[in-house]
C-alpha positions in Angstrom: 21.3 -41.4 -71.8 21.9 -43.7 -68.9 23.7 -42.8 -65.7 27.0 -44.4 -64.9 26.9 -46.5 -61.7 28.1 -44.8 -58.6 31.5 -46.0 -57.6 33.1 -45.6 -54.2 35.4 -42.7 -54.0 38.2 -45.0 -53.1 38.4 -47.9 -55.6 38.1 -51.0 -53.6 39.3 -54.3 -54.9 36.3 -56.2 -53.6 33.9 -53.6 -55.2 35.7 -54.0 -58.5 35.5 -57.8 -58.3 31.8 -57.8 -57.5 31.0 -55.3 -60.2 32.9 -57.4 -62.8 31.1 -60.6 -61.6 27.7 -58.8 -61.9 28.4 -57.4 -65.4 29.4 -61.0 -66.5 26.2 -62.5 -65.0 23.7 -60.0 -66.5 23.7 -61.4 -70.1 23.1 -64.9 -68.7 20.0 -64.0 -66.6 16.4 -64.4 -67.8 13.9 -61.5 -67.4 12.8 -62.8 -64.0 16.3 -62.9 -62.6 17.1 -59.5 -63.9 13.9 -58.1 -62.5 14.9 -59.6 -59.1 18.3 -57.9 -59.2 16.8 -54.6 -60.2 14.3 -54.8 -57.3 17.0 -55.7 -54.9 19.2 -52.9 -56.1 16.3 -50.4 -55.6 15.7 -51.7 -52.1 19.4 -51.5 -51.2 19.6 -47.9 -52.6 16.6 -46.9 -50.6 18.1 -48.5 -47.5 21.3 -46.5 -48.1 19.3 -43.3 -48.3 17.5 -44.1 -45.1 20.9 -44.9 -43.4 22.2 -41.5 -44.6 19.2 -39.7 -43.4 19.3 -41.5 -40.0 23.0 -40.5 -39.7 22.1 -36.9 -40.4 19.3 -37.0 -37.9 21.5 -38.5 -35.3 24.2 -35.8 -35.9 21.5 -33.1 -35.6 20.2 -34.8 -32.5 23.6 -34.9 -31.0 24.3 -31.3 -31.8 20.9 -30.2 -30.4 21.3 -32.2 -27.2 24.6 -30.3 -26.5 22.7 -27.0 -26.4 19.5 -26.4 -24.6 16.3 -25.2 -26.1 13.6 -23.2 -24.4 12.1 -26.4 -23.0 15.2 -28.5 -22.6 16.7 -29.5 -19.3 18.5 -32.5 -17.9 16.4 -34.5 -15.4 18.3 -37.3 -13.6 16.6 -40.3 -12.1 18.0 -43.2 -10.2 19.0 -44.9 -13.4 21.8 -43.1 -15.3 20.5 -44.6 -18.5 17.1 -42.8 -18.2 18.0 -39.1 -18.4 15.4 -36.9 -20.1 17.2 -34.2 -22.1 14.2 -32.2 -23.2 11.0 -31.8 -25.2 11.5 -29.6 -28.2 8.8 -28.1 -30.3 9.1 -29.2 -34.0 6.4 -27.0 -35.5 4.0 -29.9 -36.0 4.5 -31.5 -32.6 7.1 -32.2 -29.9 10.2 -34.3 -29.8 11.1 -36.0 -26.5 14.9 -36.4 -26.2 16.3 -38.9 -23.7 19.4 -40.9 -23.3 17.6 -43.9 -24.5 16.3 -42.4 -27.7 13.7 -40.0 -29.0 10.0 -39.9 -29.7 7.7 -37.6 -31.5 4.4 -36.4 -30.0 1.6 -34.6 -31.9 0.3 -31.3 -30.4 -2.8 -33.2 -29.3 -0.8 -35.9 -27.6 1.3 -33.3 -25.8 -1.7 -31.5 -24.5 -3.0 -34.8 -23.1 0.4 -35.5 -21.4 0.4 -32.0 -19.9 -3.1 -32.5 -18.5 -2.0 -35.8 -16.9 1.2 -34.3 -15.5 -0.8 -31.4 -14.0 -3.3 -33.7 -12.5 -3.7 -34.3 -8.7 -1.1 -36.3 -6.8 2.6 -36.6 -6.6 4.9 -36.9 -9.6 5.0 -40.7 -9.0 1.1 -40.9 -9.1 1.0 -38.8 -12.3 3.8 -40.9 -13.7 1.6 -44.0 -13.1 -1.2 -42.2 -15.1 1.3 -41.4 -17.9 2.1 -45.2 -17.9 -1.6 -46.0 -18.4 -1.9 -43.5 -21.2 1.2 -44.8 -22.9 -0.1 -48.4 -22.7 -3.4 -47.3 -24.2 -2.1 -44.8 -26.8 1.7 -45.0 -27.4 3.4 -48.2 -26.3 6.4 -47.3 -28.3 7.3 -44.6 -25.8 7.6 -47.2 -23.0 10.1 -49.1 -25.2 12.1 -46.0 -26.1 12.3 -44.9 -22.4 12.9 -48.5 -21.4 10.1 -48.4 -18.8 9.4 -51.7 -17.1 6.2 -50.9 -15.2 4.0 -48.1 -13.8 6.3 -47.7 -10.8 9.3 -46.9 -12.9 11.0 -43.7 -11.6 11.5 -42.5 -15.2 7.8 -41.9 -15.4 7.8 -39.7 -12.3 10.8 -37.8 -13.7 9.0 -37.3 -17.0 5.8 -36.2 -15.3 7.8 -33.7 -13.1 9.6 -32.5 -16.2 6.4 -31.9 -18.1 4.8 -30.2 -15.2 7.7 -27.9 -14.6 8.2 -26.9 -18.3 4.7 -26.8 -19.7 1.7 -24.9 -18.3 -2.0 -25.6 -18.8 -3.9 -22.9 -20.6 
């Protein structure tokens, strides 16, 4: 038994026109053309699922950023676009929430960040060491936080935030 194609809840004239055109084209296609359409439909359905999951994730992220967790706080820097909202435990790691996006860290990575933040020197010096670690290990974090160089104030804010909220054991 085959499933009926999913239709939009609200019948859309354009959807109906496209579905009719596709139904008319199917008998005219060879196997290669039909295989191509099937593959494209699978890709599109997958992308729709990803979009739905991303939307749910964003809604959950928005809801969680409105309330604070045990390790969440708002740290302001000179740039209003660089606020750090918190680092939340996820069970398998930690999720850094900031105004510019979010990033996951494994427990091992978080321990390394905590050690760097608790190192000698000012928060700006430990922020520079965080920069070196991010360059070496996790360049994606610099993009997410929109960090330009090792002197960026966001790194000092992140270092101070980690030092304040996470203790070395």
